[in-house]
C-alpha positions in Angstrom: -9.4 -16.5 -10.3 -11.1 -13.9 -8.1 -11.2 -10.6 -9.9 -12.4 -8.6 -6.9 -9.6 -9.4 -4.4 -5.8 -9.3 -4.5 -4.1 -11.3 -1.8 -0.3 -11.4 -1.0 1.3 -13.2 1.9 4.9 -12.8 3.2 6.8 -14.0 6.1 8.7 -11.0 7.6 11.7 -12.0 9.7 11.4 -9.0 12.0 9.8 -8.2 15.4 6.1 -7.5 15.2 6.7 -4.0 16.6 9.0 -3.2 13.7 6.6 -4.4 11.1 3.7 -2.5 12.7 5.6 0.7 12.7 6.7 0.2 9.1 3.1 -0.1 7.9 1.2 2.2 10.4 3.6 5.2 10.6 3.1 7.5 7.6 6.7 8.5 7.3 8.0 4.9 7.5 5.3 3.7 5.1 6.3 6.4 2.7 9.9 5.5 2.8 9.4 1.9 1.5 6.2 2.5 -0.5 7.3 5.6 -2.2 5.1 8.4 -1.0 5.3 11.5 1.1 2.2 12.1 3.3 1.0 15.5 4.5 -0.1 14.1 7.9 0.2 11.1 10.2 -2.0 8.1 9.9 -5.0 8.3 12.2 -8.1 6.0 12.0 -10.9 7.8 10.3 -8.6 10.5 8.7 -8.3 11.3 5.0 -4.7 12.0 4.1 -3.1 13.2 0.9 0.2 11.8 -0.3 2.5 12.5 -3.2 4.4 9.9 -5.1 8.1 10.1 -4.3 10.4 7.3 -5.4 11.1 4.7 -2.7 14.3 4.8 -0.8 14.5 1.0 -0.6 15.1 -0.2 -4.2 16.7 1.8 -7.1 14.9 -0.2 -9.8 11.4 0.4 -8.3 12.4 4.0 -7.6 13.2 4.5 -11.3 9.8 3.1 -12.3 8.1 5.5 -9.8 10.0 8.5 -11.1 7.5 9.0 -14.0 4.7 9.6 -11.4 6.8 11.7 -9.0 4.6 14.4 -7.4 1.3 12.8 -8.4 -1.2 13.2 -5.5 -3.4 10.5 -4.2 -5.6 10.2 -1.2 -5.9 7.6 1.6 -8.7 7.3 4.0 -7.5 5.4 7.1 -10.1 2.8 8.1 -8.7 0.8 11.0 -5.6 0.8 13.1 -5.4 -2.1 15.6 -1.8 -2.1 16.9 0.3 -5.0 15.8 -2.8 -6.7 14.3 -4.5 -4.8 11.5 -4.0 -1.6 9.4 -6.4 -0.7 6.6 -7.1 2.2 4.3 -9.2 3.0 1.2 -7.9 4.5 -2.0 -8.5 4.8 -5.7 -6.5 2.0 -7.3 -4.2 2.8 -10.2 -5.4 6.4 -10.2 -2.5 7.7 -12.3 -4.0 9.3 -15.4 -3.3 13.0 -15.6 -6.4 15.2 -15.5 -8.8 12.4 -14.5 -11.0 13.0 -11.4 -11.3 9.7 -9.6 -13.1 11.2 -6.6 -16.5 10.0 -7.8 -15.4 6.4 -8.2 -15.7 3.8 -5.5 -12.5 3.0 -3.6 -10.8 -0.3 -2.8 -10.0 -1.5 0.7 -6.3 -2.3 1.4 -5.7 -4.3 4.6 -2.5 -5.4 6.2 -3.1 -8.3 8.7 -0.3 -9.3 11.0 0.1 -12.6 12.8 3.0 -13.5 15.1 4.5 -16.8 14.1 7.5 -18.8 15.2 9.8 -17.4 12.5 8.6 -13.8 12.5 5.5 -12.0 11.3 3.1 -13.5 8.8 1.7 -10.5 6.8 -1.4 -11.0 4.7 -2.2 -8.1 2.4 -5.6 -7.9 0.7 -7.0 -5.3 -1.6 -10.7 -5.8 -2.3 -13.5 -4.0 -4.1 -12.2 -4.1 -7.7 -15.7 -5.3 -8.9 -17.0 -1.8 -8.1 -14.4 0.0 -10.2 -15.7 1.2 -13.6 -15.5 -1.6 -16.1 -13.4 0.4 -18.6 -10.4 0.5 -16.1 -11.1 -2.4 -13.8 -8.9 -5.1 -15.4 -6.0 -2.6 -15.8 -6.3 -1.4 -12.2 -6.4 -5.0 -10.9 -3.4 -6.1 -12.9 -1.4 -3.0 -12.1 -2.0 -3.3 -8.4 -1.5 -7.1 -8.3 2.0 -6.6 -9.7 2.5 -3.5 -7.6 1.8 -5.3 -4.4 4.2 -8.0 -5.3 7.0 -5.4 -5.5 5.7 -3.6 -2.4 5.9 -6.7 -0.3 9.5 -7.2 -1.4 10.2 -3.5 -0.5 8.6 -3.9 2.9 10.7 -7.0 3.6 13.9 -5.2 2.7 12.8 -2.2 4.8 12.0 -4.1 8.0 15.3 -6.0 7.7 17.2 -2.7 7.0 18.7 -4.1 3.8 18.7 -1.0 1.7 
């Protein structure tokens, strides 16, 4: 098993323009992911967001409630319309009072591919081998499980099933 990279694939039965907007528009991303951003996504920009329970799934929203209001920062790396969206962040940075700003970030990438049945989305999060050893395994495990939930939320969101 690769301890540096998380990879999730999902077939989204929605137009590529819909999927692109859901992942690259800060307000739409926030709706399914469970965060409110202070600014729009722009390549090269650093953006602060605050955890706010998802509007797509009551069970996930209940789990997010404990972290409501917790700030975290994204740095938008790349926005190639209808192809690729990526950002950097501090994975599993949820401990109160801990300053994660000196730690390396991981790179989260959404790659879209038009296929016959919809859009094949491949999500990767890489760079866990650079995270401090004392929290690396926990951050990897938490994000691996978290991305499984988030892919389901994104699927429900783009199909308007919430």
